[in-house]
NUTI-703480 format. One record per residue: y, z, x of N, C-alpha, C in turn; residue number from 1. Coordinates in steps of 0.02 Angstrom, whole numbers, plus 50000, padded with zeros to 5 digits. Each point is the difference from the previous one (the first is absolute). Example, Ala and Ser with C-alpha at 12.3 -4.5 7.8 and 13.67 -1.06 7.14 Angstrom:
! residues 2
{n_Y 49716 n_Z 50390 n_X 50660 ca_Y 50059 ca_Z 50000 ca_X 49955 c_Y 50060 c_Z 50000 c_X 50045 nr 1}
{n_Y 50053 n_Z 49964 n_X 49982 ca_Y 50059 ca_Z 50003 ca_X 50042 c_Y 50055 c_Z 50037 c_X 49961 nr 2}
//
This chain:
! residues 150
{n_Y 49092 n_Z 50761 n_X 49870 ca_Y 49990 ca_Z 49931 ca_X 49982 c_Y 49938 c_Z 49975 c_X 50038 nr 1}
{n_Y 49954 n_Z 49969 n_X 49963 ca_Y 49941 ca_Z 49973 ca_X 50033 c_Y 50013 c_Z 49928 c_X 50023 nr 2}
{n_Y 49952 n_Z 49973 n_X 50037 ca_Y 50009 ca_Z 49934 ca_X 50029 c_Y 50011 c_Z 49946 c_X 49947 nr 3}
{n_Y 49961 n_Z 50001 n_X 49946 ca_Y 50007 ca_Z 49948 ca_X 49949 c_Y 50069 c_Z 50001 c_X 49967 nr 4}
{n_Y 50026 n_Z 50059 n_X 49987 ca_Y 50068 ca_Z 50005 ca_X 49972 c_Y 50052 c_Z 49974 c_X 50050 nr 5}
{n_Y 49992 n_Z 50019 n_X 50063 ca_Y 50046 ca_Z 49977 ca_X 50051 c_Y 49997 c_Z 49925 c_X 50008 nr 6}
{n_Y 49940 n_Z 49972 n_X 50000 ca_Y 49992 ca_Z 49928 ca_X 50007 c_Y 50032 c_Z 49964 c_X 49941 nr 7}
{n_Y 49990 n_Z 50024 n_X 49940 ca_Y 50030 ca_Z 49969 ca_X 49941 c_Y 50076 c_Z 50001 c_X 50005 nr 8}
{n_Y 50028 n_Z 50057 n_X 50020 ca_Y 50073 ca_Z 50006 ca_X 50007 c_Y 50027 c_Z 49950 c_X 50051 nr 9}
{n_Y 49968 n_Z 49994 n_X 50057 ca_Y 50023 ca_Z 49955 ca_X 50052 c_Y 49993 c_Z 49927 c_X 49978 nr 10}
{n_Y 49942 n_Z 49982 n_X 49973 ca_Y 49989 ca_Z 49931 ca_X 49980 c_Y 50044 c_Z 49980 c_X 49941 nr 11}
{n_Y 50012 n_Z 50046 n_X 49953 ca_Y 50045 ca_Z 49985 ca_X 49944 c_Y 50071 c_Z 49987 c_X 50026 nr 12}
{n_Y 50022 n_Z 50042 n_X 50047 ca_Y 50066 ca_Z 49990 ca_X 50029 c_Y 50004 c_Z 49935 c_X 50040 nr 13}
{n_Y 49946 n_Z 49983 n_X 50035 ca_Y 49999 ca_Z 49938 ca_X 50039 c_Y 50002 c_Z 49939 c_X 49955 nr 14}
{n_Y 49973 n_Z 50006 n_X 49939 ca_Y 49998 ca_Z 49943 ca_X 49954 c_Y 50069 c_Z 49984 c_X 49970 nr 15}
{n_Y 50046 n_Z 50048 n_X 50004 ca_Y 50067 ca_Z 49989 ca_X 49974 c_Y 50037 c_Z 49953 c_X 50047 nr 16}
{n_Y 50047 n_Z 49964 n_X 49973 ca_Y 50039 ca_Z 49956 ca_X 50044 c_Y 50036 c_Z 50042 c_X 50052 nr 17}
{n_Y 50006 n_Z 49972 n_X 50059 ca_Y 50032 ca_Z 50037 ca_X 50055 c_Y 50073 c_Z 50012 c_X 49983 nr 18}
{n_Y 50020 n_Z 50062 n_X 50004 ca_Y 50070 ca_Z 50017 ca_X 49987 c_Y 50027 c_Z 50032 c_X 50063 nr 19}
{n_Y 50051 n_Z 49969 n_X 50027 ca_Y 50031 ca_Z 50025 ca_X 50060 c_Y 50066 c_Z 50032 c_X 49982 nr 20}
{n_Y 50006 n_Z 50065 n_X 50010 ca_Y 50063 ca_Z 50034 ca_X 49984 c_Y 50056 c_Z 49974 c_X 50044 nr 21}
{n_Y 50057 n_Z 49990 n_X 49969 ca_Y 50057 ca_Z 49976 ca_X 50039 c_Y 50024 c_Z 50055 c_X 50046 nr 22}
{n_Y 50021 n_Z 49980 n_X 50058 ca_Y 50026 ca_Z 50048 ca_X 50048 c_Y 49947 c_Z 50043 c_X 50035 nr 23}
{n_Y 49937 n_Z 49983 n_X 49993 ca_Y 49948 ca_Z 50039 ca_X 50033 c_Y 50007 c_Z 49995 c_X 50075 nr 24}
{n_Y 49993 n_Z 50055 n_X 50033 ca_Y 50005 ca_Z 50003 ca_X 50072 c_Y 49937 c_Z 50032 c_X 50029 nr 25}
{n_Y 49975 n_Z 49975 n_X 50055 ca_Y 49942 ca_Z 50031 ca_X 50030 c_Y 50017 c_Z 50070 c_X 50025 nr 26}
{n_Y 49951 n_Z 50044 n_X 49999 ca_Y 50009 ca_Z 50069 ca_X 50023 c_Y 49997 c_Z 50001 c_X 50076 nr 27}
{n_Y 50046 n_Z 50037 n_X 50029 ca_Y 49998 ca_Z 50010 ca_X 50072 c_Y 49948 c_Z 50054 c_X 50014 nr 28}
{n_Y 49958 n_Z 49989 n_X 50048 ca_Y 49951 ca_Z 50049 ca_X 50020 c_Y 50021 c_Z 50029 c_X 50067 nr 29}
{n_Y 49988 n_Z 50065 n_X 50009 ca_Y 50014 ca_Z 50030 ca_X 50064 c_Y 49954 c_Z 49967 c_X 50052 nr 30}
{n_Y 50019 n_Z 50002 n_X 50062 ca_Y 49960 ca_Z 49970 ca_X 50053 c_Y 49931 c_Z 50033 c_X 50001 nr 31}
{n_Y 49997 n_Z 50066 n_X 49992 ca_Y 49935 ca_Z 50034 ca_X 50001 c_Y 49956 c_Z 49978 c_X 49942 nr 32}
{n_Y 50029 n_Z 49995 n_X 49940 ca_Y 49961 ca_Z 49979 ca_X 49942 c_Y 49976 c_Z 49929 c_X 50008 nr 33}
{n_Y 50043 n_Z 49957 n_X 50028 ca_Y 49980 ca_Z 49930 ca_X 50011 c_Y 49945 c_Z 49996 c_X 50052 nr 34}
{n_Y 50007 n_Z 50035 n_X 50056 ca_Y 49949 ca_Z 49999 ca_X 50053 c_Y 49934 c_Z 50028 c_X 49974 nr 35}
{n_Y 50004 n_Z 50052 n_X 49960 ca_Y 49938 ca_Z 50029 ca_X 49973 c_Y 49967 c_Z 49951 c_X 49952 nr 36}
{n_Y 50040 n_Z 49965 n_X 49961 ca_Y 49972 ca_Z 49953 ca_X 49950 c_Y 49968 c_Z 49940 c_X 50033 nr 37}
{n_Y 50030 n_Z 49973 n_X 50051 ca_Y 49974 ca_Z 49937 ca_X 50028 c_Y 49959 c_Z 50010 c_X 50064 nr 38}
{n_Y 50002 n_Z 50058 n_X 50029 ca_Y 49960 ca_Z 50012 ca_X 50059 c_Y 50018 c_Z 49954 c_X 50057 nr 39}
{n_Y 49950 n_Z 49979 n_X 50036 ca_Y 50012 ca_Z 49960 ca_X 50060 c_Y 50006 c_Z 49925 c_X 49985 nr 40}
{n_Y 49993 n_Z 49980 n_X 49938 ca_Y 50004 ca_Z 49928 ca_X 49984 c_Y 50070 c_Z 49973 c_X 50006 nr 41}
{n_Y 50051 n_Z 50044 n_X 49998 ca_Y 50068 ca_Z 49977 ca_X 50010 c_Y 50025 c_Z 49956 c_X 49943 nr 42}
{n_Y 49978 n_Z 50013 n_X 49940 ca_Y 50023 ca_Z 49961 ca_X 49943 c_Y 50074 c_Z 50012 c_X 49989 nr 43}
{n_Y 50035 n_Z 49949 n_X 49980 ca_Y 50071 ca_Z 50008 ca_X 49986 c_Y 50012 c_Z 49991 c_X 49926 nr 44}
{n_Y 50047 n_Z 50035 n_X 49974 ca_Y 50016 ca_Z 49992 ca_X 49930 c_Y 50031 c_Z 50062 c_X 49971 nr 45}
{n_Y 50023 n_Z 49993 n_X 49940 ca_Y 50030 ca_Z 50057 ca_X 49964 c_Y 49960 c_Z 50010 c_X 49937 nr 46}
{n_Y 49996 n_Z 50062 n_X 49979 ca_Y 49964 ca_Z 50015 ca_X 49939 c_Y 50048 c_Z 49994 c_X 49940 nr 47}
{n_Y 49977 n_Z 49969 n_X 49947 ca_Y 50038 ca_Z 49996 ca_X 49938 c_Y 49989 c_Z 50063 c_X 49958 nr 48}
{n_Y 49947 n_Z 50036 n_X 50015 ca_Y 49982 ca_Z 50059 ca_X 49960 c_Y 49987 c_Z 50058 c_X 50048 nr 49}
{n_Y 50018 n_Z 50060 n_X 49978 ca_Y 49988 ca_Z 50059 ca_X 50041 c_Y 49928 c_Z 50022 c_X 49996 nr 50}
{n_Y 49968 n_Z 49988 n_X 49943 ca_Y 49930 ca_Z 50019 ca_X 49991 c_Y 49970 c_Z 49959 c_X 49944 nr 51}
{n_Y 49935 n_Z 50000 n_X 49997 ca_Y 49965 ca_Z 49968 ca_X 49945 c_Y 50000 c_Z 50047 c_X 49940 nr 52}
{n_Y 49996 n_Z 49972 n_X 49940 ca_Y 49992 ca_Z 50042 ca_X 49941 c_Y 49929 c_Z 50029 c_X 50002 nr 53}
{n_Y 49986 n_Z 50052 n_X 49961 ca_Y 49932 ca_Z 50027 ca_X 50000 c_Y 49947 c_Z 49947 c_X 49984 nr 54}
{n_Y 50013 n_Z 49957 n_X 49951 ca_Y 49951 ca_Z 49948 ca_X 49982 c_Y 49993 c_Z 49950 c_X 50058 nr 55}
{n_Y 50055 n_Z 49981 n_X 50030 ca_Y 49997 ca_Z 49953 ca_X 50057 c_Y 49961 c_Z 50029 c_X 50058 nr 56}
{n_Y 50010 n_Z 50065 n_X 50013 ca_Y 49964 ca_Z 50031 ca_X 50056 c_Y 49925 c_Z 50003 c_X 49987 nr 57}
{n_Y 49980 n_Z 50015 n_X 49939 ca_Y 49929 ca_Z 50001 ca_X 49983 c_Y 49969 c_Z 49931 c_X 50011 nr 58}
{n_Y 50033 n_Z 49949 n_X 49976 ca_Y 49974 ca_Z 49932 ca_X 50007 c_Y 50001 c_Z 49979 c_X 50073 nr 59}
{n_Y 50053 n_Z 50015 n_X 50035 ca_Y 50006 ca_Z 49982 ca_X 50071 c_Y 49945 c_Z 50033 c_X 50041 nr 60}
{n_Y 49986 n_Z 50063 n_X 49987 ca_Y 49947 ca_Z 50035 ca_X 50037 c_Y 49932 c_Z 49969 c_X 49984 nr 61}
{n_Y 49988 n_Z 49981 n_X 49937 ca_Y 49937 ca_Z 49968 ca_X 49983 c_Y 49992 c_Z 49934 c_X 50037 nr 62}
{n_Y 50053 n_Z 49961 n_X 50002 ca_Y 49999 ca_Z 49935 ca_X 50035 c_Y 49985 c_Z 50012 c_X 50074 nr 63}
{n_Y 50035 n_Z 50048 n_X 50029 ca_Y 49990 ca_Z 50013 ca_X 50072 c_Y 49929 c_Z 50022 c_X 50014 nr 64}
{n_Y 49973 n_Z 50045 n_X 49958 ca_Y 49932 ca_Z 50024 ca_X 50010 c_Y 49949 c_Z 49945 c_X 49989 nr 65}
{n_Y 50015 n_Z 49952 n_X 49956 ca_Y 49954 ca_Z 49946 ca_X 49985 c_Y 50000 c_Z 49947 c_X 50054 nr 66}
{n_Y 50059 n_Z 49978 n_X 50021 ca_Y 50002 ca_Z 49946 ca_X 50050 c_Y 50057 c_Z 50007 c_X 50050 nr 67}
{n_Y 50052 n_Z 50036 n_X 49984 ca_Y 50057 ca_Z 50006 ca_X 50046 c_Y 49983 c_Z 50034 c_X 50065 nr 68}
{n_Y 49951 n_Z 50044 n_X 49998 ca_Y 49979 ca_Z 50036 ca_X 50060 c_Y 49976 c_Z 49952 c_X 50054 nr 69}
{n_Y 49978 n_Z 49942 n_X 49981 ca_Y 49978 ca_Z 49949 ca_X 50048 c_Y 50059 c_Z 49958 c_X 50026 nr 70}
{n_Y 50058 n_Z 50010 n_X 49968 ca_Y 50059 ca_Z 49960 ca_X 50016 c_Y 50047 c_Z 50038 c_X 50047 nr 71}
{n_Y 50013 n_Z 50063 n_X 49983 ca_Y 50045 ca_Z 50042 ca_X 50041 c_Y 49994 c_Z 50072 c_X 49978 nr 72}
{n_Y 50032 n_Z 50045 n_X 50037 ca_Y 49997 ca_Z 50071 ca_X 49983 c_Y 50043 c_Z 50013 c_X 49938 nr 73}
{n_Y 49991 n_Z 50058 n_X 49970 ca_Y 50033 ca_Z 50016 ca_X 49937 c_Y 50076 c_Z 49994 c_X 50003 nr 74}
{n_Y 50032 n_Z 50029 n_X 50050 ca_Y 50073 ca_Z 50004 ca_X 50002 c_Y 50033 c_Z 49931 c_X 49997 nr 75}
{n_Y 49981 n_Z 49953 n_X 50043 ca_Y 50032 ca_Z 49935 ca_X 49995 c_Y 49982 c_Z 49963 c_X 49936 nr 76}
{n_Y 49939 n_Z 50012 n_X 49974 ca_Y 49979 ca_Z 49969 ca_X 49938 c_Y 50046 c_Z 50023 c_X 49943 nr 77}
{n_Y 50009 n_Z 50066 n_X 49994 ca_Y 50045 ca_Z 50027 ca_X 49948 c_Y 50072 c_Z 49977 c_X 50011 nr 78}
{n_Y 50022 n_Z 50001 n_X 50063 ca_Y 50068 ca_Z 49981 ca_X 50015 c_Y 50015 c_Z 49928 c_X 49978 nr 79}
{n_Y 49951 n_Z 49956 n_X 50005 ca_Y 50009 ca_Z 49932 ca_X 49978 c_Y 50019 c_Z 49996 c_X 49926 nr 80}
{n_Y 49972 n_Z 50043 n_X 49959 ca_Y 50016 ca_Z 50001 ca_X 49929 c_Y 50070 c_Z 50029 c_X 49988 nr 81}
{n_Y 50020 n_Z 50047 n_X 50041 ca_Y 50068 ca_Z 50028 ca_X 49994 c_Y 50052 c_Z 49947 c_X 50018 nr 82}
{n_Y 49982 n_Z 49954 n_X 50044 ca_Y 50045 ca_Z 49946 ca_X 50020 c_Y 50002 c_Z 49943 c_X 49951 nr 83}
{n_Y 49951 n_Z 49999 n_X 49955 ca_Y 49996 ca_Z 49945 ca_X 49952 c_Y 50048 c_Z 50013 c_X 49942 nr 84}
{n_Y 50040 n_Z 49951 n_X 49984 ca_Y 50049 ca_Z 50009 ca_X 49947 c_Y 49966 c_Z 50012 c_X 49933 nr 85}
{n_Y 49947 n_Z 49963 n_X 49986 ca_Y 49964 ca_Z 50007 ca_X 49937 c_Y 49931 c_Z 50029 c_X 50015 nr 86}
{n_Y 49997 n_Z 50065 n_X 50009 ca_Y 49939 ca_Z 50034 ca_X 50022 c_Y 49942 c_Z 49989 c_X 49952 nr 87}
{n_Y 50012 n_Z 50003 n_X 49935 ca_Y 49945 ca_Z 49992 ca_X 49952 c_Y 49968 c_Z 49930 c_X 50005 nr 88}
{n_Y 50041 n_Z 49949 n_X 50010 ca_Y 49972 ca_Z 49933 ca_X 50008 c_Y 49957 c_Z 49996 c_X 50062 nr 89}
{n_Y 50024 n_Z 50027 n_X 50055 ca_Y 49961 ca_Z 49998 ca_X 50062 c_Y 49936 c_Z 50040 c_X 49994 nr 90}
{n_Y 50003 n_Z 50057 n_X 49966 ca_Y 49939 ca_Z 50039 ca_X 49988 c_Y 49950 c_Z 49960 c_X 49958 nr 91}
{n_Y 50025 n_Z 49963 n_X 49951 ca_Y 49956 ca_Z 49959 ca_X 49958 c_Y 49965 c_Z 49947 c_X 50043 nr 92}
{n_Y 50036 n_Z 49970 n_X 50046 ca_Y 49969 ca_Z 49951 ca_X 50046 c_Y 49945 c_Z 50034 c_X 50040 nr 93}
{n_Y 50014 n_Z 50060 n_X 50025 ca_Y 49951 ca_Z 50036 ca_X 50040 c_Y 49941 c_Z 50025 c_X 49958 nr 94}
{n_Y 50011 n_Z 50014 n_X 49937 ca_Y 49943 ca_Z 50017 ca_X 49956 c_Y 49953 c_Z 49941 c_X 49997 nr 95}
{n_Y 50028 n_Z 49940 n_X 49993 ca_Y 49958 ca_Z 49940 ca_X 49999 c_Y 49964 c_Z 49991 c_X 50067 nr 96}
{n_Y 50036 n_Z 50010 n_X 50055 ca_Y 49969 ca_Z 49995 ca_X 50066 c_Y 49941 c_Z 50049 c_X 50004 nr 97}
{n_Y 50010 n_Z 50061 n_X 49977 ca_Y 49947 ca_Z 50051 ca_X 50005 c_Y 49939 c_Z 49980 c_X 49958 nr 98}
{n_Y 50011 n_Z 49976 n_X 49939 ca_Y 49944 ca_Z 49979 ca_X 49958 c_Y 49961 c_Z 49942 c_X 50031 nr 99}
{n_Y 50035 n_Z 49951 n_X 50025 ca_Y 49967 ca_Z 49943 ca_X 50031 c_Y 49964 c_Z 50022 c_X 50064 nr 100}
{n_Y 50031 n_Z 50044 n_X 50038 ca_Y 49970 ca_Z 50027 ca_X 50061 c_Y 49932 c_Z 50032 c_X 49984 nr 101}
{n_Y 49999 n_Z 50043 n_X 49950 ca_Y 49938 ca_Z 50036 ca_X 49981 c_Y 49945 c_Z 49950 c_X 49982 nr 102}
{n_Y 50017 n_Z 49950 n_X 49959 ca_Y 49950 ca_Z 49951 ca_X 49979 c_Y 49976 c_Z 49958 c_X 50059 nr 103}
{n_Y 50045 n_Z 49981 n_X 50043 ca_Y 49981 ca_Z 49958 ca_X 50057 c_Y 49955 c_Z 50039 c_X 50049 nr 104}
{n_Y 50018 n_Z 50062 n_X 50014 ca_Y 49962 ca_Z 50040 ca_X 50048 c_Y 49931 c_Z 50017 c_X 49972 nr 105}
{n_Y 49992 n_Z 50001 n_X 49934 ca_Y 49933 ca_Z 50009 ca_X 49971 c_Y 49955 c_Z 49943 c_X 50020 nr 106}
{n_Y 50027 n_Z 49940 n_X 50005 ca_Y 49962 ca_Z 49940 ca_X 50017 c_Y 49988 c_Z 49994 c_X 50076 nr 107}
{n_Y 50049 n_Z 50022 n_X 50039 ca_Y 49998 ca_Z 49992 ca_X 50072 c_Y 50011 c_Z 50068 c_X 50033 nr 108}
{n_Y 49949 n_Z 50043 n_X 49997 ca_Y 50006 ca_Z 50070 ca_X 50021 c_Y 50018 c_Z 50008 c_X 50074 nr 109}
{n_Y 49977 n_Z 49956 n_X 50043 ca_Y 50010 ca_Z 50010 ca_X 50072 c_Y 50064 c_Z 49967 c_X 50026 nr 110}
{n_Y 50040 n_Z 49971 n_X 49956 ca_Y 50061 ca_Z 49965 ca_X 50021 c_Y 50053 c_Z 50049 c_X 50025 nr 111}
{n_Y 50043 n_Z 49976 n_X 50044 ca_Y 50056 ca_Z 50039 ca_X 50025 c_Y 50049 c_Z 50012 c_X 49941 nr 112}
{n_Y 50003 n_Z 50061 n_X 49977 ca_Y 50040 ca_Z 50015 ca_X 49940 c_Y 50075 c_Z 49992 c_X 50012 nr 113}
{n_Y 50023 n_Z 50015 n_X 50060 ca_Y 50070 ca_Z 49989 ca_X 50016 c_Y 50019 c_Z 49926 c_X 49996 nr 114}
{n_Y 49954 n_Z 49958 n_X 50022 ca_Y 50011 ca_Z 49928 ca_X 49995 c_Y 50006 c_Z 49978 c_X 49928 nr 115}
{n_Y 49957 n_Z 50029 n_X 49957 ca_Y 50002 ca_Z 49982 ca_X 49928 c_Y 50067 c_Z 50020 c_X 49970 nr 116}
{n_Y 50023 n_Z 50060 n_X 50015 ca_Y 50065 ca_Z 50022 ca_X 49973 c_Y 50056 c_Z 49954 c_X 50024 nr 117}
{n_Y 49998 n_Z 49981 n_X 50063 ca_Y 50051 ca_Z 49954 ca_X 50026 c_Y 49999 c_Z 49933 c_X 49964 nr 118}
{n_Y 49940 n_Z 49975 n_X 49988 ca_Y 49994 ca_Z 49936 ca_X 49964 c_Y 50024 c_Z 50006 c_X 49928 nr 119}
{n_Y 49986 n_Z 50057 n_X 49969 ca_Y 50025 ca_Z 50010 ca_X 49931 c_Y 50076 c_Z 50005 c_X 49999 nr 120}
{n_Y 50030 n_Z 50028 n_X 50051 ca_Y 50073 ca_Z 50002 ca_X 50005 c_Y 50026 c_Z 49928 c_X 50005 nr 121}
{n_Y 49967 n_Z 49959 n_X 50039 ca_Y 50020 ca_Z 49929 ca_X 50005 c_Y 49994 c_Z 49966 c_X 49932 nr 122}
{n_Y 49944 n_Z 50010 n_X 49966 ca_Y 49991 ca_Z 49969 ca_X 49934 c_Y 50053 c_Z 50024 c_X 49951 nr 123}
{n_Y 50018 n_Z 50064 n_X 50004 ca_Y 50050 ca_Z 50027 ca_X 49953 c_Y 50069 c_Z 49969 c_X 50012 nr 124}
{n_Y 50011 n_Z 49974 n_X 50060 ca_Y 50063 ca_Z 49968 ca_X 50017 c_Y 49998 c_Z 49925 c_X 49989 nr 125}
{n_Y 49944 n_Z 49976 n_X 49974 ca_Y 49994 ca_Z 49928 ca_X 49985 c_Y 49973 c_Z 49959 c_X 50058 nr 126}
{n_Y 49980 n_Z 50032 n_X 50054 ca_Y 49972 ca_Z 49964 ca_X 50058 c_Y 49925 c_Z 49992 c_X 49991 nr 127}
{n_Y 49970 n_Z 49963 n_X 50045 ca_Y 49928 ca_Z 49989 ca_X 49999 c_Y 49966 c_Z 50047 c_X 50048 nr 128}
{n_Y 49935 n_Z 50011 n_X 49988 ca_Y 49959 ca_Z 50039 ca_X 50045 c_Y 49997 c_Z 49964 c_X 50067 nr 129}
{n_Y 50009 n_Z 50037 n_X 50055 ca_Y 50001 ca_Z 49969 ca_X 50066 c_Y 49941 c_Z 50019 c_X 50044 nr 130}
{n_Y 49979 n_Z 50063 n_X 49999 ca_Y 49950 ca_Z 50022 ca_X 50049 c_Y 49929 c_Z 49998 c_X 49973 nr 131}
{n_Y 49991 n_Z 50007 n_X 49935 ca_Y 49933 ca_Z 49992 ca_X 49972 c_Y 49985 c_Z 49926 c_X 49994 nr 132}
{n_Y 49938 n_Z 49983 n_X 50009 ca_Y 49981 ca_Z 49929 ca_X 49998 c_Y 49947 c_Z 49987 c_X 49947 nr 133}
{n_Y 49996 n_Z 49937 n_X 49980 ca_Y 49947 ca_Z 49977 ca_X 49956 c_Y 49995 c_Z 50037 c_X 49934 nr 134}
{n_Y 49938 n_Z 50021 n_X 49985 ca_Y 49986 ca_Z 50032 ca_X 49936 c_Y 50038 c_Z 50065 c_X 49989 nr 135}
{n_Y 50011 n_Z 50037 n_X 50053 ca_Y 50037 ca_Z 50063 ca_X 49992 c_Y 50073 c_Z 49987 c_X 49981 nr 136}
{n_Y 50031 n_Z 49952 n_X 50032 ca_Y 50069 ca_Z 49983 ca_X 49983 c_Y 50005 c_Z 49976 c_X 49928 nr 137}
{n_Y 49953 n_Z 49958 n_X 49981 ca_Y 49999 ca_Z 49974 ca_X 49931 c_Y 49988 c_Z 50056 c_X 49950 nr 138}
{n_Y 49953 n_Z 50045 n_X 50015 ca_Y 49985 ca_Z 50055 ca_X 49954 c_Y 50060 c_Z 50046 c_X 49991 nr 139}
{n_Y 50034 n_Z 50016 n_X 50055 ca_Y 50058 ca_Z 50044 ca_X 49995 c_Y 50056 c_Z 49967 c_X 49960 nr 140}
{n_Y 50012 n_Z 49937 n_X 50014 ca_Y 50052 ca_Z 49963 ca_X 49965 c_Y 49984 c_Z 49996 c_X 49925 nr 141}
{n_Y 49938 n_Z 49987 n_X 49983 ca_Y 49981 ca_Z 49997 ca_X 49929 c_Y 50008 c_Z 50067 c_X 49965 nr 142}
{n_Y 49979 n_Z 50054 n_X 50035 ca_Y 50010 ca_Z 50067 ca_X 49971 c_Y 50074 c_Z 50014 c_X 49988 nr 143}
{n_Y 50042 n_Z 49980 n_X 50049 ca_Y 50072 ca_Z 50011 ca_X 49993 c_Y 50028 c_Z 49962 c_X 49940 nr 144}
{n_Y 49980 n_Z 49937 n_X 49994 ca_Y 50025 ca_Z 49959 ca_X 49944 c_Y 49976 c_Z 50026 c_X 49933 nr 145}
{n_Y 49939 n_Z 50025 n_X 50000 ca_Y 49971 ca_Z 50027 ca_X 49938 c_Y 50037 c_Z 50064 c_X 49979 nr 146}
{n_Y 50022 n_Z 50039 n_X 50049 ca_Y 50036 ca_Z 50062 ca_X 49985 c_Y 49956 c_Z 50054 c_X 49972 nr 147}
{n_Y 49951 n_Z 50022 n_X 50039 ca_Y 49954 ca_Z 50053 ca_X 49979 c_Y 50039 c_Z 50059 c_X 49974 nr 148}
{n_Y 49981 n_Z 50025 n_X 49941 ca_Y 50036 ca_Z 50057 ca_X 49971 c_Y 49954 c_Z 50059 c_X 49982 nr 149}
{n_Y 49936 n_Z 49991 n_X 50006 ca_Y 49954 ca_Z 50055 ca_X 49982 c_Y 49983 c_Z 50044 c_X 50060 nr 150}
//
């Protein structure tokens, strides 16, 4: 499966109304698997999924390589999606974050990329930009609202 096919599968699934199976229970992870997934950050939580689907993993890796690498290491990044009840929806949000990130960094090449990812996470949660000021904050917010898709 190539990236475009994987992306279509994930985004099509994300566009469907959220369906929560009755009686769903989070997966228990062994202590070793949990420690390996979260590293020294000490994140707490349970995974709803044992693994990503092939399409989800392709999209997740693309997101991480595009902007997630500035946010955290691969294992906790992937683990976050395993903990998300609706993985496809969360991946769709991160696809948008990645597209906006790429467009913004083209305009502001020397900016702290980790800071940009953090601000995009805030925007995705409905909060306002906090650490960028003036024109940069406005530009990032406008790109987010526009929803860059190319």
